[in-house]
N, C-alpha and C positions, 0 to 999 in steps of 0.2 A: 417457565423454562429455567433450568439450572444454568449456572454460569458456564460449566463445562460443556453442556449441550449447545449453548449459544456460541461458545468458542468454536466448537466443531462445525456448526452451521456456517459461521463466518468464514472459516478456513476453506470449507467446501465451496462456498459461493465464489470467493476470491480465486480459488483454484480453477473454477469453471469460466471465469471472465477472460482469461488470456486468449483463448481461441476466438471468441466474439470480438475482442478488441483488435486482434490481428486482422480478422475479416473486415471489420468496419474501416480499419486504416487503409485498406485497399481502395476504398471509395472516397475518403476524405483525409486530409493531412492529420497526423496524430494529435498535435497540440490543439489544432482547431477542434478535433473530435473531443478532446478533454474539456475544452471550454464550453462546448455545446452541452456535454454531459452534465456538468455542474450547474449550468444556467437552466437546464431543464429540471434538475432534481431539486433546486432551491425552492421553487414555488410549491412543489409537492411536500417538502418538509414544512414549509410555512402553513399550508392548508391543514396538515395534521396537527401542528402545534396550536393553531387558532381553534380548531375543532375541540381540542382538549383543554382550551381555556388557559394555555400557558402564556406567560408574559415574555415578551421579546427583549425587555429592558435588561441592562447589565451595567454595573458600576465599573467593569473592567473592559470597556470596549477597545481600549488600546491593545490589551493582551489578545483580544479576539482577533483583531486585525493582524497582529504579528503572527499568531498561530495559523490563521488562514493563509497568509502569504507563504509561510514555511511548509505547512502540511499539504497544501493544494497547489499553489502557483509554483513555488520553488521546486518542489519534488517533481512534478510532471514536466516542467520546462527542461530541467537538466536531464531527467531520466530519458525522455523521448529523444532529446538531442543526442545524448550519448549512445543510446541503442541504435540509432540510425547510422552511427559511425564505427561501431565495434561489433564483433560477433555476438549474436544474441545469447548464446550459451554462456560465454564469459561474462556478459553483462548481468545475466541472471545470477551467476555465482557471486559477483561483486555485490550486487544489490541485496540479495537474500542472506548472504553470510555476514555482511557488515551490519545489517539492520539490528539484530539482537545486541551486538557489541555496542553500537552507538546508543541504543536505547538505555542500556544499563549504565554506560559511562556518563552520558549526559544526565540521566536520571540521578546518578550519584552526585554529580556536581550541583544539582538542584535540591539535594537532600531527600529525594523520593525513593531511591533504590540503594541497595547494598551490593557490593561486588563480593559474592561468596564463592567458595571453592566449588560448590555444587553448580552454580551458574557458569563458572569458567569451564568446568568439565562439559556441561551441556552445550555451551557455545562451540567448544572444540569438536564435540561429536557431531553437532549440526553442520558445521563447516565441512567436516570429512564426508558426511552423508551427501551434502550438496555437490561436492566435487565428484563423488562416485555417480550420483544421479545424472549429472550433466556431462559425464566423461565422454560420451559419444556425440555430444551436441555443442561442443565449444566452438567448432569451426576453426579455420586457419587464420592466424593473425597476419594481416597483410604487412608488407614492408612500409616503413615510414612511421610518422608520429600520429596520424589521424586516429587509428584505433586506440592508442594510448590516451589521447585527449578525450575520446569517447568514454573510456572506462573511468577516467578521472571525473567526467561529468556525471556518470552514474553514481559514483561514490559521493559526490557533492549533493546530488538529489536525495540519496539515502540519508545523509546527515540532516538535510532540510526536513525530511519527513520525521525522523527520530526527534529532532529538536522541537518541531511543532507538536508532536505527540506529548512530549514531556511538559511543555508549557500549557498544554490543553488540560492537563489533569486538574489544576486548581479551578479551572473554569467549570469542569464537570462536577466539581464538588459544590459550586455555588449557583449553578443553573442547570436545567434539564439537558441531558445530552442531545435530545432532539432539537432543542433550540440552538445549541452550539453547532449541530450539524447543519442547520439552516444557514447560520451566519458564515460558517466556513465554506459552504458550497457557493453561496452568493458572492462573497468577497473574493474568494479564490478563483471562481469562474470569471468574474468581471476582470480580474487582473490577468488571467490567462489570455484574454482576447488581444490586448496589445502585444503580448509576447508572441502569439501566433502570427500577428500581422508583420512583426519585424523579422521573424525567423522564416516563416512559410510564405509571406507575401499575401497580397490581396488578389483574389480571383473569384468572380461571381460563380464560377463552376464549383467552388467549395460548397456554396449553399445549395446548388443544384444536386450535388452529390449526396446530400442528406436524404433525398427521396429514393436513393438507391437501396435495394432490398438488403444489401450487406450492411449499410449504415443503419437502417431501421432495426435490423436484427441486433447489431452490436449495441446500439444505444439503448434498446429495450432491455437487454440483459444488464448493461452497465448501470442504467438508471434504477431499474426496479430491484435488481439483486445486489449489484456491487455497491450502490449508495444507499438506497432507502432501507435495505435490510442490513447488509454487512457493515457499512460504515457506522450506522447507528449502534449496532452491537459493539463495534470496536471502541467507540467513545464511552459506552456504558462500562465495558471491561477495563478501559484505562482508568475510569473513576474507581472501580471496585478492586481491581487487581494491581494497578500500576502499569506504566507503559511497557516494561520489559515482558511481563507475562502475557499481556494482550498481544504484544508483537511477536509472540512465538508462532503465529500463523505462518511466518516466513519459513518454518521448518515443516509445515503441513501442506499448505497450498501448492507448493511445487510438485508434491506427490500427485495431487489431483490433476494438475496441469499436464504432467507427463503422461498420466494414465489416459487422459482425453486424447493426447497426441498419438498415443499408441493405438487406441481404438478407432479414432476417426481419421487420422492422417497417416497411419501405417508407419509411425516412427519406430526405430529399433528399440528393443528392450531385452536386456540380458542379465547375467549374474551381477554385474557391477551396479546396474540400476536397482535391482531387487535388494541388494545389500545396502545401497545408499538409502532406500526408502525405510528399511528396518532401523538403521542407525538414526535417521532423522526423527522417526516416531519415538525411539528410545530417548533421544535428547529432549523432545517435547515433554514426554511423560516424566522425565527426571526433574524438569523445571516446574511443571504444574503440580507435582507432589510435594514441592517445597513448602515448609511451614510459612504461614502468612507473616510471621515476625520478621522475615527477611526483607519485607517491603514496608517502608514507613508510610505514615499518613500525612507527612509534611506537605503543605500546599506550595512550597517553594516560591 
């Protein structure tokens, strides 16, 4: 499979996971759901790695732990907490528009990326497209500071994911992405458990909710598609492309998510949404067509 085809598959899958995630969150709390997701997928990655005879050892275990806590635990904790307190449309714009910016800025600080005019234009176009795409879905901002804190939390979660992606690249260059995916799922999932306990509390009903058809459906899609396939591809692309280009799914996956919402949930779709989709795809094409020399091979 070519890298562009893999990128398209990853963006498609992650665009399709939003609805199952929302459905599953109706049966169990979201951070608890995230913890269960990663604790379920870790043994799957482990089984595949062992079947392929891959070694689980690494001389950079400290970096693995740091990347796991950033890309999995930190991101999902802040993101879910923030989305619960701010309009989902505004949360999506904050998360998805900031992702490429943080990826290229943090990557530049680590010597992995270059901030070029082409990338700046692509980011600007992508943000414009996102605003148009979600123009009818932002929701009303309530009075008070709660929504503001929620959006700040979403931004922090985005920084956490971008930072974890950047420091993961040297790991993907020194170990199989599949093995790294195992460690990040296991360590990040374990760390999510106490976060869920503190924020969402303990309730035996949470475990009972896992047998709900909505949770089974959501976890099935998240584990099989979102993690075993898409996250594996993401780490592979981070290794070969760098974090910025791999992170351009942020301009493609929302198109899929909105399309699913239109088809299955009857969400509105008009000229603004159509124009936003076109602009976002143009931004992605502009970045993906960039010469490889814009991305360095530094291990940072």
